[in-house]
Backbone as JSON, one array per atom type, in Angstrom:
{
  "sequence": "XXXXXXXXXXXXXXXXXXXXXXXXXXXXXXXXXXXXXXXXXXXXXXXXXXXXXXXXXXXXXXXXXXXXXXXXXXXXXXXXXXXXXXXXXXXXXXXXXXXXXXXXXXXXXXXXXXXXXXXXXXXXXXXXXXXXXXXXXXXXXXXXXXXXXXXXXXXXX",
  "N": [[133.78, -61.15, 126.07], [131.6, -61.44, 128.63], [129.04, -62.33, 130.71], [126.56, -62.48, 133.3], [123.57, -64.1, 134.0], [120.54, -64.06, 135.84], [118.64, -66.83, 137.06], [115.51, -68.66, 137.27], [115.8, -70.4, 139.39], [117.65, -69.21, 140.88], [120.34, -69.71, 140.33], [123.38, -68.6, 139.08], [124.04, -67.91, 135.63], [126.7, -68.06, 133.65], [127.9, -66.38, 130.78], [130.0, -66.53, 128.02], [132.53, -65.97, 125.5], [133.37, -68.73, 123.47], [136.19, -70.95, 123.82], [139.21, -72.63, 122.65], [139.53, -74.66, 124.49], [136.95, -75.47, 125.08], [136.06, -77.32, 123.3], [135.62, -80.18, 123.65], [133.42, -80.23, 125.41], [131.44, -78.9, 123.91], [131.27, -80.59, 121.7], [130.24, -82.82, 123.0], [127.71, -81.84, 123.69], [126.54, -81.67, 121.19], [125.78, -84.28, 120.63], [123.37, -84.45, 121.86], [121.51, -83.25, 120.29], [118.52, -83.46, 118.39], [118.77, -84.54, 115.69], [119.3, -85.89, 112.37], [121.95, -86.6, 111.25], [124.84, -87.74, 112.79], [127.44, -85.96, 114.4], [130.77, -85.96, 113.12], [133.84, -86.52, 114.65], [136.41, -85.7, 113.67], [135.75, -83.9, 111.59], [134.29, -82.04, 113.07], [136.33, -81.09, 114.84], [138.07, -79.8, 113.02], [136.39, -77.78, 111.95], [135.71, -76.45, 114.31], [138.18, -75.48, 115.35], [138.87, -73.75, 113.24], [136.75, -71.9, 113.4], [137.2, -70.78, 115.92], [139.68, -69.56, 115.54], [139.14, -67.73, 113.45], [136.99, -65.38, 113.8], [135.42, -63.43, 112.59], [132.99, -63.53, 111.2], [131.03, -64.68, 112.75], [129.46, -65.65, 115.89], [130.32, -67.41, 118.78], [129.16, -68.56, 121.58], [129.24, -69.65, 124.98], [127.39, -71.08, 127.68], [127.85, -71.21, 131.15], [127.95, -73.09, 134.19], [127.99, -72.43, 137.76], [130.27, -73.76, 138.58], [131.89, -73.63, 136.41], [131.47, -75.46, 134.38], [130.49, -76.19, 131.06], [127.28, -75.58, 129.99], [125.72, -75.13, 127.82], [125.53, -73.91, 124.41], [125.69, -71.38, 121.85], [125.69, -70.82, 118.43], [126.17, -68.46, 116.03], [125.83, -67.05, 112.85], [127.03, -64.35, 110.8], [126.21, -62.13, 108.19], [126.37, -59.97, 105.32], [123.56, -59.22, 103.9], [121.6, -58.62, 100.96], [118.88, -57.89, 101.13], [118.49, -56.97, 103.72], [119.61, -54.56, 104.23], [122.06, -54.28, 105.5], [123.99, -55.89, 108.07], [123.02, -59.19, 108.74], [122.04, -61.6, 111.1], [122.14, -65.07, 111.94], [120.95, -67.46, 114.0], [122.37, -70.35, 114.23], [122.85, -72.72, 115.7], [121.67, -73.84, 118.78], [122.14, -75.26, 121.76], [121.33, -76.79, 124.75], [122.44, -78.43, 127.62], [120.92, -81.48, 128.57], [120.47, -81.85, 131.33], [120.35, -79.27, 132.22], [118.21, -78.05, 131.1], [115.23, -76.08, 131.12], [116.06, -74.31, 133.01], [116.51, -71.76, 132.21], [118.78, -71.41, 130.68], [118.97, -71.5, 127.86], [117.46, -69.21, 127.27], [119.11, -67.25, 128.39], [121.38, -67.53, 126.76], [120.32, -66.86, 124.2], [119.58, -64.22, 124.74], [122.13, -63.09, 125.18], [123.26, -63.45, 122.65], [121.55, -61.78, 121.16], [122.2, -59.27, 122.29], [124.93, -59.03, 121.54], [124.62, -59.05, 118.76], [123.28, -56.62, 118.37], [125.29, -54.83, 119.2], [127.12, -55.29, 117.17], [125.8, -54.18, 115.08], [123.83, -55.55, 113.68], [120.93, -55.99, 111.67], [118.87, -57.76, 111.86], [117.94, -60.83, 113.48], [117.7, -64.13, 112.77], [116.27, -67.42, 113.12], [116.29, -70.88, 112.63], [114.15, -73.37, 113.56], [113.43, -76.54, 115.01], [110.23, -78.06, 114.78], [109.12, -78.72, 117.31], [110.39, -77.0, 119.07], [109.69, -74.43, 118.51], [107.94, -72.96, 120.11], [109.56, -72.05, 122.19], [111.14, -69.99, 121.04], [109.1, -68.31, 120.16], [108.16, -67.44, 122.6], [110.11, -65.65, 123.2], [109.59, -63.49, 121.67], [109.99, -63.98, 118.92], [108.86, -64.44, 115.58], [107.23, -66.52, 113.25], [108.15, -66.36, 109.92], [108.73, -67.59, 107.58], [109.15, -70.7, 105.76], [111.38, -73.38, 106.42], [113.55, -75.08, 104.5], [115.43, -77.96, 103.53], [118.22, -79.42, 101.91], [120.35, -82.06, 101.66], [123.75, -82.82, 100.88], [125.83, -85.32, 99.47], [128.75, -86.03, 101.1], [130.93, -87.25, 99.93], [131.11, -86.54, 97.32]],
  "CA": [[132.4, -60.97, 126.42], [131.22, -62.28, 129.75], [127.92, -61.79, 131.47], [125.89, -63.44, 134.16], [122.12, -63.89, 134.02], [119.86, -64.74, 136.94], [117.66, -67.82, 136.62], [114.37, -68.83, 138.17], [116.22, -71.14, 140.57], [118.67, -68.35, 141.5], [121.7, -70.11, 140.01], [123.89, -67.72, 138.03], [124.44, -68.49, 134.36], [127.75, -67.28, 133.01], [127.94, -66.43, 129.32], [131.28, -66.03, 127.54], [132.97, -66.47, 124.2], [133.96, -70.06, 123.53], [137.63, -71.06, 123.63], [139.63, -73.95, 122.17], [139.33, -75.62, 125.57], [135.54, -75.87, 125.19], [135.71, -78.22, 122.19], [135.05, -81.46, 124.1], [132.09, -79.99, 125.98], [130.51, -78.57, 122.83], [131.05, -81.82, 120.93], [129.33, -83.64, 123.8], [126.36, -81.28, 123.58], [126.02, -81.99, 119.86], [125.17, -85.61, 120.68], [122.03, -84.31, 122.42], [120.61, -82.68, 119.28], [117.6, -84.42, 117.77], [118.93, -84.41, 114.24], [119.63, -87.14, 111.72], [123.35, -86.93, 111.07], [125.7, -87.61, 113.96], [128.67, -85.24, 114.06], [132.02, -86.72, 113.06], [134.78, -85.79, 115.49], [137.47, -85.04, 112.9], [135.15, -82.75, 110.91], [133.99, -81.07, 114.12], [137.57, -80.48, 115.31], [138.57, -78.87, 112.0], [135.49, -76.62, 111.91], [135.77, -75.74, 115.59], [139.44, -74.73, 115.4], [138.77, -72.66, 112.27], [135.83, -70.89, 113.92], [137.82, -70.09, 117.05], [140.75, -68.7, 115.0], [138.59, -66.7, 112.56], [135.66, -65.11, 114.35], [134.87, -62.2, 112.0], [131.66, -63.69, 110.63], [130.15, -65.48, 113.61], [129.58, -65.61, 117.35], [130.22, -68.71, 119.42], [129.05, -68.28, 123.01], [128.9, -70.78, 125.85], [126.83, -70.83, 129.0], [128.57, -72.01, 132.15], [127.41, -73.19, 135.54], [128.86, -71.76, 138.74], [131.54, -74.49, 138.68], [132.62, -73.45, 135.16], [131.1, -76.46, 133.38], [129.7, -75.69, 129.94], [125.91, -76.13, 130.04], [125.05, -74.87, 126.56], [126.24, -73.02, 123.5], [124.96, -70.77, 120.74], [126.54, -70.5, 117.29], [125.44, -67.51, 115.2], [126.59, -66.53, 111.72], [126.76, -62.96, 110.4], [126.43, -61.91, 106.76], [125.77, -58.77, 104.74], [122.56, -59.63, 102.92], [121.07, -57.52, 100.15], [117.53, -57.47, 101.52], [118.41, -56.48, 105.1], [120.25, -53.24, 104.32], [123.14, -54.34, 106.47], [124.35, -57.2, 108.61], [121.97, -60.08, 109.25], [122.57, -62.69, 111.92], [121.3, -66.26, 111.95], [121.27, -68.39, 115.09], [122.47, -71.65, 113.57], [122.8, -73.82, 116.66], [121.47, -73.55, 120.2], [122.01, -76.53, 122.46], [121.46, -76.74, 126.2], [122.58, -79.75, 128.21], [119.64, -82.01, 129.05], [120.34, -81.65, 132.78], [120.19, -77.84, 132.5], [117.02, -77.53, 130.42], [114.22, -75.57, 132.03], [116.71, -73.42, 133.98], [116.68, -70.49, 131.51], [120.09, -71.34, 130.03], [118.72, -71.12, 126.48], [117.03, -67.81, 127.27], [120.3, -66.44, 128.65], [122.21, -67.57, 125.56], [119.68, -66.06, 123.15], [119.72, -62.82, 125.15], [123.51, -62.67, 124.94], [123.41, -63.35, 121.19], [120.85, -60.56, 120.73], [123.01, -58.1, 122.7], [126.11, -58.97, 120.68], [124.17, -58.66, 117.41], [123.02, -55.18, 118.38], [126.59, -54.16, 119.27], [127.74, -55.43, 115.86], [124.99, -53.47, 114.1], [122.95, -56.43, 112.9], [119.58, -55.47, 111.45], [117.91, -58.79, 112.24], [118.43, -62.14, 113.92], [116.75, -65.18, 112.42], [116.57, -68.73, 113.67], [115.53, -72.02, 112.13], [113.87, -74.19, 114.74], [112.61, -77.72, 114.78], [108.85, -77.74, 115.12], [108.84, -78.86, 118.74], [111.04, -75.95, 119.86], [109.26, -73.11, 118.06], [107.32, -72.24, 121.24], [110.62, -71.41, 122.96], [111.48, -68.74, 120.38], [107.91, -67.46, 120.18], [108.14, -66.85, 123.93], [111.12, -64.58, 123.21], [109.1, -62.53, 120.68], [110.29, -64.32, 117.53], [107.65, -64.77, 114.83], [107.45, -67.3, 112.04], [107.99, -65.55, 108.7], [109.09, -68.38, 106.4], [109.39, -72.12, 105.96], [112.78, -73.74, 106.34], [113.7, -76.29, 103.69], [116.81, -78.45, 103.6], [118.68, -80.44, 101.0], [121.68, -82.51, 102.07], [124.61, -83.27, 99.81], [126.73, -86.41, 99.81], [130.07, -85.46, 101.37], [131.96, -87.91, 99.14], [131.11, -86.03, 95.94]],
  "C": [[132.07, -61.93, 127.53], [130.12, -61.6, 130.52], [127.39, -62.88, 132.36], [124.42, -63.09, 134.17], [121.53, -64.65, 135.2], [118.85, -65.73, 136.37], [116.56, -67.94, 137.64], [114.73, -69.61, 139.42], [117.41, -70.45, 141.23], [120.09, -68.84, 141.3], [122.2, -69.19, 138.91], [124.28, -68.51, 136.79], [125.5, -67.57, 133.78], [127.67, -67.45, 131.51], [129.27, -65.82, 128.89], [131.55, -66.56, 126.15], [133.62, -67.84, 124.39], [135.47, -69.98, 123.28], [137.96, -72.43, 123.06], [139.38, -75.02, 123.22], [137.91, -76.1, 125.75], [135.14, -76.92, 124.16], [135.06, -79.51, 122.66], [133.64, -81.28, 124.64], [131.07, -79.7, 124.89], [130.25, -79.8, 121.97], [130.09, -82.75, 121.69], [127.89, -83.15, 123.73], [125.73, -81.61, 122.23], [125.31, -83.34, 119.83], [123.73, -85.55, 121.2], [121.03, -83.7, 121.43], [119.74, -83.79, 118.7], [117.64, -84.26, 116.26], [119.4, -85.74, 113.68], [121.1, -87.5, 111.7], [124.14, -86.7, 112.34], [126.97, -86.86, 113.56], [129.88, -86.17, 114.07], [133.08, -85.9, 113.78], [135.85, -85.05, 114.68], [136.93, -83.8, 112.18], [134.82, -81.65, 111.91], [135.25, -80.34, 114.55], [138.12, -79.46, 114.31], [137.71, -77.61, 111.95], [135.61, -75.79, 113.17], [137.03, -74.88, 115.66], [139.41, -73.54, 114.44], [137.87, -71.54, 112.8], [136.41, -70.13, 115.1], [138.89, -69.12, 116.54], [140.2, -67.52, 114.2], [137.16, -66.39, 112.97], [135.02, -63.85, 113.78], [133.43, -62.34, 111.55], [130.71, -64.54, 111.47], [130.39, -65.18, 115.09], [129.47, -67.04, 117.85], [130.3, -68.47, 120.92], [128.72, -69.55, 123.76], [128.27, -70.26, 127.13], [127.57, -71.74, 129.97], [127.84, -71.98, 133.48], [128.38, -72.52, 136.5], [130.19, -72.47, 138.94], [132.37, -74.39, 137.41], [132.27, -74.44, 134.07], [130.23, -75.83, 132.3], [128.35, -76.39, 129.95], [125.13, -75.87, 128.76], [125.92, -74.0, 125.68], [125.29, -72.49, 122.44], [125.97, -70.4, 119.66], [125.72, -69.67, 116.31], [126.34, -67.02, 114.08], [126.12, -65.13, 111.36], [127.08, -62.81, 108.91], [125.79, -60.6, 106.34], [124.84, -59.23, 103.62], [122.02, -58.42, 102.18], [119.75, -57.0, 100.71], [117.42, -56.93, 102.94], [119.04, -55.11, 105.29], [121.34, -53.2, 105.37], [123.38, -55.77, 106.92], [123.1, -57.93, 109.1], [122.65, -61.19, 110.03], [121.6, -63.86, 111.86], [121.8, -67.19, 113.06], [121.21, -69.8, 114.51], [122.26, -72.81, 114.53], [122.61, -73.27, 118.06], [121.23, -74.88, 120.88], [122.24, -76.28, 123.94], [121.53, -78.17, 126.71], [121.25, -80.21, 128.8], [119.42, -81.74, 130.53], [120.09, -80.19, 133.15], [118.96, -77.24, 131.83], [115.97, -77.13, 131.45], [114.77, -74.62, 133.08], [117.1, -72.08, 133.35], [118.06, -70.3, 130.86], [119.92, -70.9, 128.57], [118.31, -69.66, 126.35], [118.22, -66.88, 127.48], [121.21, -66.4, 127.43], [121.62, -66.72, 124.44], [119.78, -64.57, 123.48], [121.11, -62.28, 124.89], [123.78, -62.53, 123.45], [122.76, -62.07, 120.69], [121.65, -59.31, 121.09], [124.23, -57.94, 121.8], [125.74, -58.55, 119.26], [123.9, -57.17, 117.34], [124.33, -54.39, 118.39], [127.26, -54.19, 117.9], [126.93, -54.77, 114.74], [124.1, -54.34, 113.23], [121.55, -55.85, 112.82], [118.51, -56.48, 111.85], [118.64, -60.03, 112.72], [117.34, -63.14, 113.58], [117.2, -66.49, 113.03], [115.7, -69.77, 112.98], [115.36, -72.97, 113.31], [113.13, -75.45, 114.33], [111.22, -77.41, 115.33], [108.56, -77.78, 116.62], [109.44, -77.76, 119.6], [110.58, -74.55, 119.47], [108.64, -72.3, 119.2], [108.36, -71.5, 122.07], [110.93, -70.03, 122.36], [110.29, -67.79, 120.34], [107.77, -66.77, 121.53], [109.15, -65.73, 124.11], [110.82, -63.54, 122.14], [109.58, -62.77, 119.25], [108.99, -64.75, 116.86], [108.03, -65.54, 113.58], [107.18, -66.43, 110.82], [108.29, -66.34, 107.44], [109.14, -69.86, 106.77], [110.87, -72.38, 105.76], [112.86, -75.06, 105.6], [115.17, -76.68, 103.68], [117.05, -79.48, 102.52], [120.09, -80.8, 101.42], [122.44, -83.02, 100.85], [125.52, -84.37, 100.32], [128.13, -85.83, 99.95], [131.16, -86.07, 100.5], [132.05, -87.39, 97.71], [132.0, -84.82, 95.83]]
}
C-alpha cells in the first residue's frame, strides 16, 4: 500500500505499510506522545517485530517526507465484534513528528487508514483521543459516542 497526499504547503506526503526498517523512527516518535508510561525498547522491539510478521489483525502505516524520512505513523487494530455485525477497526496510535505537525500528515494517515478499513470490509473505525486532540478527529467527521476509561496493570504480576 503506497499513496501520496497533497498538503497545504504543497509537499507530498507518502503513505506506506511499515517495515522492520522503520522500527527506530517509530520508537523515536513514541517519545513525543504525551502519555504517562515511557516505552521500553526491549518490549517495543518484541511487539514491533511480531506486528510486522503477523499483520492479519492490524494495520501499521507510516507517513514519509519527500526524502523518505518517517514523519508519522498510525497503528490500527481489527476485530470481529458482536455489536458491529462484522469487522471493527480501532485507531490505537497516531503520532506525527513535532516538526511535521500542522502539515496535514495526521489527516493523510487517518485518510489512508479509512481507505484500508473500507477495503477490508470494516463496519466502523473508532479512536480514543486525549482531550486536547479531540478537535482534530471532530474535524474529520468523527463524533464522540462514549467515554474512554483505562486501568493499568502491573507488568511484574
